[in-house]
C-alpha positions as CSV (number, residue, x, y, z in Angstrom):
1,X,88.7,72.7,99.0
2,X,86.0,71.3,101.3
3,X,84.7,73.2,104.2
4,X,85.7,70.3,106.5
5,X,89.4,70.6,105.4
6,X,89.4,74.3,106.3
7,X,87.4,74.1,109.5
8,X,89.2,71.3,111.3
9,X,92.6,73.0,111.2
10,X,91.0,76.2,112.4
11,X,89.2,74.6,115.2
12,X,92.4,72.7,116.3
13,X,94.4,75.9,116.1
14,X,91.8,77.8,118.2
15,X,91.6,75.1,120.8
16,X,95.4,75.0,121.1
17,X,95.6,78.7,121.8
18,X,95.7,79.9,125.4
19,X,95.1,83.2,127.1
20,X,97.8,85.0,129.0
21,X,97.5,86.6,132.4
22,X,98.2,90.3,133.0
23,X,101.6,89.5,134.4
24,X,102.8,87.8,131.2
25,X,106.0,88.8,129.4
26,X,103.7,89.9,126.5
27,X,101.7,92.1,128.7
28,X,105.0,93.6,130.0
29,X,106.1,94.3,126.4
30,X,102.9,96.1,125.6
31,X,103.0,98.1,128.8
32,X,106.6,99.1,127.9
33,X,105.4,100.2,124.4
34,X,102.9,102.6,126.0
35,X,105.3,103.8,128.7
36,X,108.1,104.5,126.3
37,X,105.7,106.3,123.8
38,X,104.4,108.5,126.7
39,X,108.0,109.4,127.8
40,X,109.1,110.0,124.1
41,X,111.7,107.3,124.5
42,X,112.1,106.4,120.8
43,X,115.0,104.0,121.2
44,X,113.1,101.8,123.7
45,X,109.8,102.1,121.8
46,X,111.2,101.0,118.4
47,X,113.4,98.2,120.0
48,X,110.1,96.5,120.9
49,X,109.3,95.9,117.2
50,X,110.6,93.3,114.8
51,X,112.8,94.7,112.0
52,X,110.0,93.8,109.5
53,X,107.1,95.1,111.6
54,X,104.1,96.9,110.2
55,X,102.4,99.8,112.0
56,X,98.8,100.6,111.0
57,X,97.6,104.0,112.1
58,X,94.1,105.5,112.3
59,X,94.2,107.1,108.9
60,X,93.5,104.8,105.9
61,X,96.8,105.9,104.4
62,X,98.8,104.9,107.4
63,X,100.3,101.5,106.7
64,X,103.9,101.9,107.5
65,X,106.9,99.6,107.7
66,X,108.6,100.1,111.0
67,X,111.3,102.1,109.3
68,X,108.8,104.4,107.8
69,X,107.0,104.8,111.1
70,X,110.3,105.5,112.8
71,X,111.0,108.2,110.3
72,X,107.6,109.7,111.1
73,X,107.7,109.4,114.9
74,X,111.3,110.1,115.8
75,X,111.1,113.9,115.2
76,X,108.3,114.0,117.7
77,X,110.2,111.9,120.2
78,X,113.4,113.9,119.7
79,X,111.4,117.1,120.7
80,X,110.2,115.3,123.8
81,X,106.7,114.8,122.4
82,X,105.2,111.4,122.8
83,X,101.7,110.1,123.0
84,X,99.9,108.6,125.9
85,X,97.5,105.7,125.7
86,X,96.6,104.0,128.9
87,X,95.5,100.4,128.7
88,X,92.0,99.9,130.1
89,X,91.4,96.2,129.1
90,X,93.6,93.8,127.3
91,X,93.2,90.3,125.8
92,X,96.2,88.2,124.8
93,X,96.2,84.8,123.1
94,X,99.3,82.7,122.5
95,X,99.2,80.0,119.9
96,X,101.0,76.8,120.9
97,X,101.0,75.1,117.6
98,X,103.8,74.4,116.6
99,X,105.4,76.5,119.4
100,X,104.4,79.2,121.9
101,X,106.0,81.8,119.7
102,X,103.1,83.7,118.1
103,X,100.6,85.8,120.0
104,X,97.9,88.2,119.1
105,X,96.2,90.8,121.3
106,X,93.5,93.5,121.4
107,X,93.3,96.3,124.0
108,X,91.1,99.1,124.8
109,X,93.1,102.3,125.5
110,X,92.3,105.6,127.0
111,X,93.8,108.8,125.6
112,X,93.4,112.4,126.7
113,X,93.5,113.5,123.1
114,X,91.2,110.9,121.5
115,X,89.2,109.2,124.3
116,X,88.7,105.5,123.7
117,X,91.0,103.8,121.2
118,X,91.8,100.2,120.3
119,X,95.1,98.6,119.7
120,X,95.4,95.2,118.1
121,X,98.4,93.3,116.9
122,X,100.7,90.3,116.6
123,X,103.8,89.5,118.5
124,X,106.5,86.9,117.8
125,X,109.0,85.4,120.1
126,X,112.6,86.0,118.8
127,X,115.7,85.1,120.8
128,X,113.6,84.6,123.9
129,X,111.9,88.1,123.7
130,X,108.4,89.1,122.6
131,X,108.6,91.6,119.7
132,X,105.7,93.4,118.0
133,X,105.4,92.3,114.4
134,X,102.2,94.3,113.7
135,X,100.4,97.0,115.6
136,X,97.1,98.7,114.5
137,X,95.6,101.7,116.3
138,X,91.9,102.3,115.7
139,X,89.0,104.4,117.0
140,X,86.1,102.1,117.8
141,X,82.9,103.7,116.7
142,X,79.7,102.9,118.7
143,X,77.2,101.1,116.4
144,X,74.6,103.9,117.0
145,X,77.0,106.4,115.5
146,X,78.5,104.3,112.7
147,X,76.2,105.3,109.8
148,X,76.7,109.0,110.5
149,X,80.4,108.6,111.0
150,X,80.9,106.5,107.9
151,X,78.9,109.0,105.9
152,X,81.2,111.8,107.1
153,X,84.3,109.7,106.1
154,X,82.8,109.0,102.6
155,X,82.1,112.7,102.1
156,X,85.6,113.6,103.2
157,X,87.2,110.9,100.9
158,X,85.0,112.2,98.0
159,X,86.3,115.7,98.5
160,X,89.9,114.4,98.6
161,X,89.5,112.8,95.2
162,X,88.3,115.9,93.5
């Protein structure tokens, strides 16, 4: 396949995408995600996801179907224990080829427990509502700390294998 055949559709797709404002329905969905998690409102929280959603946590082993993630999180929610991430900055892009029904986002989050975190994901529009199809939570590592941090992770993983 030629580079031209790959690049032209990608460029057209990128040009056809548009950024959303902070008052968009997508922004509201993401705000509700964080609000309901903070209030340990599991029903509202999980209703924001598609039935086939994937949740990717901070640990390398945390790639869950939404059903698996619900099984993990609901005992916390049931005991009134949620988690609070406050959006600091968010970027949303909606693709309008062939429809305005797919969006992706990234957001910087503040957490009392973890400090700066990053959420990224994909939303799809189903029955007129934006639903989260994939969400990933990460801890952004400053470049100046990356070599030391990744060395610690490698050492930890090496111990786990033995």
